[in-house]
C-alpha positions, 0 to 999 in steps of 0.5 A: 500500500502506498504512503497516500493509501496508508494515510487514507486508511488511517483517516477513514478508521480514526478521523482527520485528527489522527495525523497531525502532519507529515514529512515527505522531504527526507529519505523516507516519508513519515506520518506525524501521529497524535501521540495519545493514539499511537498504540491504536494506530500501530495495532491497526497497521499490524492487523489490517490485511492491506498493510500488515506491518508485522515488524517493529524494526526500531523505536527511538526516543528524541530530545529536540533540545532545550529551546523547543522543549519537546520530546518525541519517539520515532517508530520504524515499521516494516511489512515483511510479506509486502516488503514495505516500510513506514515511519511514524513520529510522535512528539509532545512539549515538555518542561524538562523538569525532573518531576515532569518526565515526558510520557507516551503510550507503550506499544509493547502490547502491539509489538513485543520487541518494543519492550527493550526499545522503550526501556532504552528510551526511558533510560537514556532520555527519561521518556516514560511509556504508559502501560509498559510492563517493566519500565526500568533502566536497561543500560545505566546502573539503577542508581544513576542520576539523570538521562545521558542522551538529553541535550541538557545533561551534565556529566557527573564528576564521580560515580560511587567514588570513582572519577568519571573523565 
């Protein structure tokens, strides 16, 4: 199914407000999806026999920077039988305060492979995934402070008495 066909399918199923924008000038076109509905969209794209996006090849968290005050997630879906790919993006503004982490719905119930991808986005960027079955650090020690891939992250000088260069 073409990019335009996928857009039409999603609008017919969920309404005009499901797609908040699109990016067509890059190497791969992307649909900007209403962040609160990403799990529903992924489930439809997986289960619909016309699309059958049966594989989540990548999920990446994004920190758009301090100035925009925005975080996002990029999903790369693939349909193995149809040999097609699709990129979905979601984003939300966030104040960047420690007690106000950005939050998006988990898609682990749709793609089991999202489990560790979402944990990595949480660990590195502090993005929460609502409904994730085991959201905890995966790369950094459990007692690590901060999120190392954030644009405003400041390296600690010491960790457990060991100097960090």
